[in-house]
N, C-alpha and C positions, 0 to 999 in steps of 0.2 A: 503494500500500500503505500503520495506524495504528491517615453521618448518625446523629446520636444518636437512638435510639429514644425515643418519648414516655415509655416506662417502662423505666428502666434494668434492672429485674429481668428483664423480658422479653428485652432484648438480651443480658444475661448468660446467661440460660438457653439462648437460641438459639446463642450462641457455644460454650457447653459441649456442646450437642447436636451441633452441626456438627463439633466436634473429635472427639467420640466416634465419630461415623459415619466420619469420615476415618480415624481410627486403627484402627477395628475392621475396615475393609474389606480383605479379603485380596487383592483384585485391584490395589491400589495400593501394596502394600508387600511386602517379602520376608519369608519365615519368620524369626522372631526379631528383626525390625526393631523399634526402639522408637519411642515416640510422637513424639519430637523430630525424627525424620527428615523430609527433604524429598525424596520419591521420584520426583516427576514435575514437569514444568514448571508445571503447574497447582497444585501442592502436594497437591491432593486431587481427588476426582471432580467436586465442584461448582465448582472453580476459584477458591477463596478467595484463593490466594497469601498465606495467613495461617497462621503457625505458633503455634497456641494453646498449645502445650506449651513454648514458650520462656520460661524462668523466670530465666535468668542475666542476660540483657541486659534492662534496663528503661530507661524514660525518665530515670531518676535517675542511671544510670551509663554510658549509651551513649557519653558523651563520653570514656570511658576505653578505647574500642576502639583497639587498636594492631595494626599489621601483624605477623602471626605467621609467614607464609611467602608466597613468590611462586613461581609456576611460569612460566618464560619459554619461549615457542615459538621455533622457528627463524624467521629473518626471512622474511617473505612479504608480498606486497601484499594478500592476502585479509584481510578483517576477521575478528575473532573474534566468535562469536555463539552458541556452544553453552552455554547456561546449565547449570551442574552439577546433578546429583542427588546427594543425600547420604543414604546408607543404611548402617546398621551400621558407622559410623565410616570409611566410604570415600567419596571424591568421584569421581564418574563424569562425564566431559566430553570433548567433541571439540575439536580444535584446527584452526587454519587451515592446518596443514601436512599434512593427510591422515591423521592418526593419531587414535585414540581412546584415552583414558587412564583408568586407575584409580589414584588416589593416596590415601595415608593422609590423612583429613580433618583430623587434628590437626597433622601434621608435614609433609605434602607428600611423604613417602617413597613410592617407587615400589611399586605392587602388580603392575600389568601394563600393557602397551601393545599395541594392535591396529593393524596397518597396513591401512588401508582399500583401498589400491591393489591388494591381492591379489584383490579381487572385480571381475571383468570389467575389466581394465586397458584404457583407451581414451584418446581425446584430451582428454576433460573430466576435471579433477582430482576425486578423491574427497575431499570435505571435508564434515564434519558441519555441517549447515546449520540444525539445530534442537537443542533440549534433550532429553536422554534420559528415558525412563521405566524404572524398575527395578521388576520385579514377577515373582514366581514363580521367582526364581533366575536371571533373565535381564535383560539391558539392551537396550532397544529405542530406535532413533533412525533418522533419515533423513539423506540427503546431497544435495548440490547436483545430482547426476546423476539423481535420481528413484528411488534405491534406499532400501529400508528394511532395517535389519539387526537381528538378534537375536544377542547374545553371551552366553556363559556368564558369570554375574556373578562367580564365584569365580576363573576362570582367564583370561577374555577370549577364549576359543576361539569361533570362529564357529559358531553353531548353524544359522542360515540367513540368506540375503540375497535379497531379491526386488526387481526393478525394477518399481515400480508404474505407471510410465508410460515408454514408449520414445520419446516425443517428444523431439527434440534439445534443446528448451529447458525441459523439465520439471524441477522441483526440489521438494524437500520442505522447506518452512520450518515446516510444522505439526508441533509436538511431539506425539508419540503419547500416547494414554491407553489403559490396559489395563483391561478389565472382563469378567468371566465368560468368560475363555478367548479373548478376541479383542483385537486391537490396532486402534485407530481412529486414522486419520491422513489428513490432506488433502494434495492435490497442487496446486502452483501453477506459475508459469512466468515466464520473463523474455522470452518471445517478442515482447512488444509494445515492446521496446527496439530492435528491428532498424531498419535504415535504409529509404530510399525504394525501393530496388531489391528489397526482400524481399517475397515473396508472403504478405502478412499477411491473416489469421492462421488457424491450424488447431488450436491448442491448446484443449482443453476441460477446465475444472477439475473435480475430483471429490473426494469423501470416500469412503474405503474401510474395510471391515472385514476384517481379516486373521486367520487362525487363529494364535493365539499360539505354538503348538507347531511349525507347519510353514511359516507365511507364506502359505498358500493363501488365495486371495481368496474370502471368504464372500459379500460383496455390494459393489456400487459404486453411488453416486449421482452421475451427471453433472449439472453445474450448467447446461449449455447443450446445445441440440441439436447434431447433427453439422454442422460447418461445410460450406458449399457454395460453389463458385465462382459469383460473381455479376457478373463483369466484370473490369476492370483498374483499377489505380491510374494516376495520371498518368505514372509511369515506365514503364508497360507491364507491370509485375508483376501477377500474378493476385490478385484481391481475393476473400477468403473471408468469409462471414458465416453465423451469428453466431459469436463466439469469445470465449475468455477466461473470466471469472468464476472465477479461481483461488481455491483454498482456502488462504489464507496463514496463517490462525489455527489455534489448537489447540482441539480439541473438549473439551467437558465433558459430564458425565452426571448426571442426576438418578436415583440408584439406586432411589428409592422408586417412581417412576412408570415407570422404565426408558425414559427419553427422552434422546437425544443431541442436544446443541445445538452448532451451528457456524455461523460467519459466512463470507460469500463476497465476492469481489472484483468489480471492474467488468468490463464487456465491453471487449474489444479492438477488435472490429468488430461492426457491427450493434447491435441492441438486443433481446435476447431471453433467456429462461432465468432462472435464479435468481441474477441479479447483485445485488450490494449487499443481500443477503438474510440474515436470521437463519433458519436451518432447524431445525426440530424433527423428528427422525427416530426411528424404531423401531430400536434397536441390534441387534435380532435379524434384521430383514429389510431394513432400509434404507428402508422405506416412510415417506413424508412424513406426519407428524401435522398439522403446520401450517407455514406460511411467512409471513414478514412482510418485504416488500421496502421498504426505507427510502428509496430514491431512485427517482424516476420514470424517469430515463434517465441513464446514466453510461457513456459510451463514450470510452475514453482510451488513447492510446499515447504513447510518449515524443516522437514527432514533433509532438505538440500543443504542445510547448515549442520547436519549431524556429523559427528566424527567418522561414521561409517555409513555413508548414504548409498552404497552400492545396491543397485536393484530398486531403489525407491525414488531416485531422482535422475532419470535418464538424460535430462537436459544438461547435466553437468559435463558430460562428455562432448556434446555437440554445440555447447554454448548457448542453448536456448532456455536454460533455467536462470532467469534474471530477476524476476519480480519487478519488472520495469513498467508496471501498469500506469494508468491514468487515474490517480486518486484526487486530482485537483479539479476544482470547478472552473468551467470556461469563462471567458470574458468576451462579450459582444461589443464591438466598437466600429467606428466609421473613419476611414482615411480617404480623403479626396473623393468623397461621394460613394465609395465602395464599402459595403458592410463586410466586416471580417469577424472571424471568431478564433480566439486564441486559447490555448490550454497548455499547462505545464505537465511534464511527464517525470516519473521517478528516475529516469536515466539522466535527468538534468537538462533536458531540451525543452524549450518553449516553442510550440508549433503555432503557426498562424495560417488559417485557411480562408478561402473565399466562402463567405457564409451561405451563398446561394448554391454553389456547385461542389464545395469540398476540395477544390483545387488548392494545392500548397502555394502560399504566397511567400513565406520565408520561415526559416527555422534558425534557432540560436542555441548553441550549447553553452549553458551557464554553470551547471554543477559538474563536478568531476566524478564520473561513474565508477562505482566499486564493482567487484566481480559478481556479487550476488546479494540479494536481500533488499535492493531498492531503497536504501536509506540515505543516499547521497544527494538525490536530486530535489525536484520541486514536489512538495507533498500535498498541500491542501488547497491552495488558491492564491491568486494574485489580485492586484488592484489597478484600476484605470481611472485617471482623473481628467480625461479629455485631452491631455497633453502627453503623458507618459504612462507606460506600464511599469508597475512595481512588483518585483518578483524576488522571492527569497529561496535559498537552498538550505538543505538540512545538514547531515553529516558530510560536509564537503571539504573538510580539512583546511580552513574552517568554512562554515556556512557563511554566505554573504547575502546582503540585500542589494538588488540591482534596480536601476532605472533604465528603461529600454525605449527606444524610439518605436512607436507602434507601426510606422510605415515601413521600416527597413530591418528592425531588429538590432540596430546599432546600440551598443552599450554606452549610455550617457554618463553614468557613474556607477561605481560598485564600492560597497563598504563592508569589509569583513566584520564578522562577530568580533568585537574588541578583544585583543589578546589578553587583557586583564580580567576577562569575564569570569574565569575560574579561580582567580587569585584575590578577588575583592568581594566584599559582601558575604552573605551567608554561604555561598558556594565554596568559598575559600577553605571552609572546614571540611569539605568533602571532595578532595581532588580525584578520588577514585570514582566518583559519580559524575562530576561535572564534565560537560563537553561543549564545544563551541559550534552550535548548530541551531537552526530555526525550524521548529516543528509547525508553528501556527501559520495560518493564512495571513497575508499582508492586508492592512487597511490604510485608508488615507482620508484626509480632509484638506481644504485649500492650503497649500504650502507645507503640509506636514505628512510624513509617512510613519506608520506605527508597526512595530514588529517585536514579538517576544522571543525568548531564547531558552535553550536548555540550561543556561547558567542562572535561570530564575529571574532574569532582568527584563523588564519592559522598557523599550527604547523608542524615542521619537527622533526622526531624521528630517533634515531639510529636504524638501522635495526637489529643490534645484541643484543642490550640491552633494547630498548624501551625508553631510556632517551630522554627527550625533548631537542633538540639541538638549535631550533630557533622558535620564536613566533612573529607573526606580527598581530597587532590589526587593523582591518579594520573599526571599528566603529568610524570614524573620517571623516572630510571633505576633499575632493579632488577637484582639478581643472583638468578637463579632457584635453587631447591633442586636443580634438574637441571644446574646449572653454566653455563647460558646467560645472556647479557645480555638484558635486556628493558626495555621502556618502555611506560608506559600511554598513555592517550588518552581519546577520547570513550568513555563507558561503553556497553557493548554493548547495542544495540537489537535490532531484527529478532527479537524473541521472547525476548531475554535480560532479565536483571534480577537484583537481589540475591537471594541465598538465605540464609535464617536457619535454623541448625540447631545445637542442643546448645551454645549459648554462642558460636557462631562465625558470621561473615558472609562470604559468598563473592561475588565479582563478576569478570566478564571486562572487561578494559579494552583498547581498540584497535579502535574502530568508526568509522564516518563521523560527522562530518568527520575526515579522517585528518591527524593531526599528524606532522611529520617524525620519522622513526625509522630513521636510516641504519645504525645499528650493531647493533640488536637486534630481537627480535620482540615481539609483543603478550604480555600477561600475564594469568594468573589470580591474583587476590589473595585471601588468606584473613586475616581479622581476628578477634581475640579480646580479651577483657578482661585 
């Protein structure tokens, strides 16, 4: 699983146009919501992760951000990963404790709490595994068990919950997006992490369209054919092929052409289907408009990293066991009147295609690829502010934050994860844990780029130069507004990232790599000027 336009006037016009489209679209905001909200993981339909309406925080005063409140979760070994949505002065987010929360965005005061365990209690914990989308008076999100929920935005009352996949390993890491009465969300799986005695693998990735009012399935696109038994593994366990190609990432939509874009993961077994592919789908029917497969072969399971993988990872010999899937969410943007769609890959390449045809426009290698495991490249998502693309790399020795020209892929600036990241702050006490990499998606507001790191630090960068303007170390103890003790850590990846709304910045802290936290839980932190 992972540029300055030639004419500034054109870039500014596009930024304003994109902001107007995102603000006016009733399917990505609630009635009465104002333009500074951040209602979905993607921020808007086109996936900019850019708040054009943020006017309080600028590159000149961002160093004045201070912690306004912290929310601490009960102690748990699960990481925190549910990026908050901010709508009408309320923060909506899930915790690693099986609860979903609504808190006052300014003060952290309680609005309501929903206990997810009331939906089909079972052996697997009910934990929000993605970021919510707030639309039409409801809050939509998925969980680790493969359920998608709709809650009443005002009261937190359950409207509906649907298990989109009953496979024992299915999970929803894809943050939903809402468009014209439907919820679009992908399903992924951890089945490929099972051991040698497991009959691997039977999971099929898919992207679904659900009725926003009822949760009923409107259509489904499977990424691989139905797995079939094709023999046995050396252990004697049944071997199934093909499998995998989970949809880890969150979809985006070009409202003008009514096209949904989403990336897919690698095969677990076999080599078939829409693995490592950017899909362009008709949101009304699920029909494929075009597909672009960015890797010729990519079959990977965790046993590929086993000391003795012989017979369990055939791709190690032919170089096709890479784990170089598309875990990042696409960005839809316009250059010179031509609509493009770009997406990062875990091999460290950012790809840009013609949004109408799927034709390759440009590619840029940013991360340094490692032999296997897909941890060096682009993980969860990038940001576009109308002028530049902002892209971060993970374990890339070190990870870096880049600004890239959207027309050509030319790197405008690159800033490495600061070398002192593991020797300063709380991470300095844990040199065996700390690393210089960026797991989260990138976010931006006018003049400022935000990215968190494995060293537990959230940083703000100048959008024009890449200079670090502000750093906050989260590897420290906090007392939550809910009275619980908490401690930060690696900034939340797996689809998380900083959220910028109405003069505030929000981030979840407590992801992998896990820093010792014996006395408290992970934290949601809220900053303001």
